[in-house]
N, C-alpha and C positions, 0 to 999 in steps of 0.2 A: 541708422539711430533705432532702437529697439522700443517699444511701448511698455512701460510697467503701471497697471491700476494696482493700487493698493488698498487695503489688504488682498491679497492673491487668494485666488477661489482653491488653488491647490498648487503643492510645490513641483509637480511636474512641469509646469509653466518656467520655471526658471532651468531647467534641463539646456536649454536652448541658448543660454545667456554666457559668453565665452568671454575671458579674461580680456580687457582692453575694448570690450561693447561700449559704446556711448548708450545711454539710456536716459528715456525722457519718464519721469515718474509723474502720475497725477493719482490724487485718492488722500486718503488720509494716512500719516505715519504719527507715531506719538516718538516726543523727546527724551531722552534720558542720559546723566551724566554719572558720575560717581556715586554721588550720595543717592540718587533714585535707585540704582544697582544694589546697594548695600541694604536698602530697605526692601527691594525685592526679594534678596536673597535671605532675610530677616524674616521676612514673611514664610516664605518654601520652607524655612528650619522648621517653623512655630506651625507649620502646617494649616496657615492663612491662605486666604485667595488675594491674588493679587490685584490691585486696582483698574488693571485693565487684560484685555485677554489680548495674550502674546501669539495666541495661534494663527498661522499664515501671516504674521503682521511684520513691519520692518521699524526698527529704531532708530533714529536721527540721534547721533551724539553731538548735541548742542544745547546752547543756553540762551534762547531770545533775548536780547536788549530791548529795552523799552522802546514803543513806538514813538515815532515823531508824529505831530497833529496831522491826522487825515490818512495817516497809514495803519495798517493791520499789524505789521510786525517791524522791530528795529533789524538790525543786523542780527543775522541767524546762519551764521557761519560754523563748518564742522570743528570738531574738538577732537584731538589725538585719539585714536581710537585703543591704543595699545593701553590705555589708564583702565579700560574695562576688559581687558583679556581675562583677568581672573573670573568674572561674572558669566562670559557670554556662553563656555559650553553648557552650563547648566541650564541657560533662559533658551539655547537652540534645542535641549532635550525635551524642553516643553513645548515647542511647535514653531518658535520665531523662525520665522521665513529668510530674516534676514537683516544686515545694521548698516547704517550709512555715517562715514566718518572722513579721517584721514589718517593717513600712514600705516605702517606695515602692522601685522597682525603676528603673535607668537604661533609656533608649533600646534599647541595644543589646540588653538581656536582653529587654525585651518585644518585638523584632523575634525574636530566636530561640525564645521561646516561640511566638510566634505562626508562624514556620518549622517548628517541631519538633511543633506542636500540643499542646503542654504547657499547663500550667496553673499558676499560682502562688497560695498558699494563705496567707492570715495566721491568726495564733490569737491569743489573747489576752494581749497582753502585763503583767505587772503580777499574772497570776493563776497563776502557777507552781507553788505548792501547790496549787491546784484542780488543776490537770492533773497532774499527778502521780497522782492519784487513777484516771487513765485509761488508765495504765501495768500491764499485766499480765505484762510480763517485761522484762529489761534486761541486756544483757549484753555486755561491751567486744570487739569484733570484729576491730579492726586499730588500728595506732599507739598501742598500750595505753601507749608511754611519754609521751603526750602529755595523761594525766590526763583530767579532765572535757573536755578537747578530742578525745579519742580518738574513733575511728567506734565508734560504739552501733548495736547491733540491739537496737530496742524493739518491743515487741509490746503494742498499743493495743486498745482498747474504746470505741467512742462518741467519739473526741477530737474537741472541737469545733473547727472551723476556718469561714472563710470565703472563696469564691473573689474574690481581688483584682485577677487578671488571666486573663483567660478564653483559650482556646486560637485565638481570633481576634485578640488583642491588647487587647480591651477593659479598662481598669483602673477600680478605684472611686476611683482617685486622680485622675481626670481626666472630664469628662464627654462630651468625644472622642477618636477616636482619633488622635495627632497625628504617626504614623508615613507 
């Protein structure tokens, strides 16, 4: 199992990650779903700064549910990543190091991952309650009016993932690179 401390210091650390590698993530992630991505791009088009620094950071496509008493987070499972495909190449170009979600990505995203030397990780769909046990802290940091689709800062420890698309564009969803 490979260890990944986020945010990363340099994208060069991602060069050793290969499709299919198991990864244990610790550090700070940010959550973002469809509506937050739309606001990111609106800010970029309007030449405004983003509410978070994406450089060398990972976005986790999720919307945490309310926490049960005594817990930090409720269920925090991955959202289908292809819903963010229209936004991802632009965010990768701004320095985003990777994304975490579930499912396949489109060809343009794979090209952008390869060009920016980023990675795409998948985590366990259907095990959101288990994943919540890997959350050490959780706080809304942007677009609070979006409720569970707000941007959350999430501190994780030993959060499980698999490299779905590595920095060379190789994908677990295909046997050969088709770009």
